[in-house]
Steps between C-alpha positions, in 0.01 A plus 500: 500500500794738576662427163162567320451819694856612425441422132187712488683789661781473248246496213326806632833671544584420143174636366533820698859532380405451140220753543740754630733426208215547254403844660862616499538391131183684403608806687840477332344463163288810548801702608723365225270624227611804316320806628434779239185679612451660833232736631491702822295756686405652840250715669182300469194595703304185552173702504558687180433384145791315356459487112883487451503127559365433150799672339741319743343178396529586126877570539543126590748557782680175641549690823314786667672685782316710769708786610294603798166665609355178368211591724405814680492340839516819728210716574499854348311746710334808341657843498384684823621859557288561798327301768618262772718290270689709249696315232648792317635847571758640742269405788471135382438272796407170339667269239363503158569119454431234758569110477239243430436205726625159381142395404463826297829434319410143422170606361672757274749240378203257426335766296814572295562141446150434374494758230418313176773663291767439761380143551536437129855647500594261772392199290736605219809653678714453807428779746760619739546824699588731778315759698498877560342713772122447455522116494777518757216639701556872548574804268865591485585260789835340555662268770302658781171355380381254761278276283764408233551143618121423460478684183793316349309175537195648337701632196673162458153328514376724233804400286439131568853473652564141603465442882856385514642802315799683661303812449263399771781463746710808420452860618373660179356378167805542280560210256703390196376291203710363207369378167634364180801300382857634544585782269122577448414531869313758681518589877228693671605656830210653696593729792310584817522870556270511795587237776834638600475866373614784735285821503516725199752778552722292717727390205503168684424159342234375262584137485661419842802296560362152428342599164829683397694181577247297298514739212872480486498135479235503216704752293827309556364174358617387151420735214132520394413644156215725623451622868171673577498681844150577625450781746176623622618864507701677223870434494643751248241782490583801725172668421435578868777756485304701240137471616589591871334658688185462289506120502691225680578171330701211652800373312857375547608865448384576859770243601814610302747289685282198453459571132873555450558171682257321250666646208850411625392142573384462133824644382712286724314189382610553142161386395348627176151509383357650822195738502236598751116490500302696753160638595339725772464835338173463308652573158713318258835615373852377417808645654866446434838558692820481304752566790435216725666206322672478155178468312158673521277390795126530416197516731169416338228623736144371457236643740215417509266234405212712638653807675630792288573864543250598235236280658465733802407803301203569259575418133487876406805540726715228358681752277616678815649178638686450171619855499647450857672185394652674198605799712659300778878461440614142467859434379443121540201459306535334139328716254435416130264496210325184611338660803128557507548838667780761461605453871545125450301450817175304477251583776224242433468133588781305345720192525866427406635242259838338426560315171830325439579365146754238566536405144601842375869594461573671735216406739253788521276622774179702478408675821163671484223656702161421351149653550193306594453396137843355468643799295860608585502855633874526581781245447846422374665243284846396598730212466681271749824632355418847610425382843856373562819691606689628215881508487508803289603812710338737239161339557538535876599869466196553261269331745617723795455820306134407406193655656419174675794561742368826666291429808192725530624610847804643331296736267525873557229598735300713259464193275466243779211694661336657194169299558475633859600854384232496227236371745591772772507771236161384368354496854640841570352643185157348576522641853588843369222484240251385776605793728461730208161369415382536869650854512321594176156356629551691827580816316196474272279419796626804689445733214165371456417562859647857501307577181170390659583712812581796292171473308 
C-alpha cells in the first residue's frame, strides 16, 4: 500500500511538473514573438465615455501599456470660496481631493474593467501598466500617502497580475518586460513615480533607493534592441518652468538631480534604442533632448483616454487653449508639418502608438500620438541607427548646438514668462477698462442728477 501511495504521489508530482513546464513554455513563446505594434495611454475616467477604445483596437496592438490614472479613484470636491469648508483661495481650509475607501476604489476598478471597448482590447492584446496619482489614491501624492499598500494590491488585481508575482511583494509597482528574439527584442521598463517620491520642491528622490538599484540592474543587462521606459509623469518636458505661476504640472523637471541621474544611468549603460513614454498632463506631445546621451532622447506623451485640457472648456473656447499652447515656450517639443495644430500639442482625447519595422534596413520606428479616430495628430519617424551613439565628433557637436539642448528654465525671463506676462497685462487692461466704465457711468449719473436739480 505504501508503494502504491508513493507511486501515486510521484505521478501527481510528474503531472504538476509537466503542467508547470507547459505554462512556462507558453509564456516563453509569447514573449519570444517579435513585437512590432504597441499602444499606450493614460488618464481614463471610468465614469466618462471612452470612444477611443475602438481606434486602439483597430490599431491591432500586441501590447497595451497603462501609464497611470487608469481610474480616477480619489474624490474631487467642488470649488468652494466661502463657507465652512473652503477648497480654494488664500483662506482655503479643506483639501480639494480626498482618498476613496477600499470598497470605492474596487468599485471604480470594476467599472473600468467592464467597459466593453477595454474588455475587447484585453482579448486581443497583452495589457501591462503602472500608476499615477489618481489611481495611486490621491492627487499629487507621494511616499507620504498612507493607503499606498492597499491600493497597490487593487491596481495589480486590475492588471490581472499573478498572485505569485514579485510586484505583489515589493514596495512599489515598477516592473520590466522583455519580448522578442535576440537582435529584435524589446524591453519595456515601467517606473513607479509615486510610492517613494519625496515632496515636490525638495529636489529629493522620485524612485527611492530600492527602485534605483533595480533600474541599474535592468539597464546593465545584455544589450536590447529597443528599450521603452514608461514614466507616469513627463521626463523631458520642462513646461512647468514656463507656465508658472499660472499652472503647476508634475514632471521630472521638479527633481533635476533625479533626472540628471536617470540620464547619466542611460549614458553609462551604453545602451542604444532608448526612449520614454509618459502621461499625466491631459494633452499629447512629443519632446526631445539632445544633450543627455550621445543620441536624441524622445518622450512621447499621451494623455488622456478621456481627460483633456480642451474638454474642461466650452467648444467655442478651444481656440484659446490652442493659442496658449502655441504661445507657451517649449524648447523640447518636437515640431513639424505632421502636427494637427501649429503648437504640436493635442488637447483632446488621444492614445500613443509605437510601430517597429524589423524588416526594413535600417530598422525604423514610427512614434505617434493619435486622436479618438486613430488619426495621427503628431509624430516622428526615426531609425534604430539614429537612436544609437555616434562615433562622429561632428554629429555630437551638432546635437549640442541644437534647440533641443536648451532647457526652458534657462530661457531669458521675458521669454520664459511671456504667457504669465500676457495674462497679467490682459487682466490689468480689463481692470482699467472696468474702472473706466464704472467712472463713466458714475459721471453720467451725477450729471443727470445735477441737471434735474438745476431744472
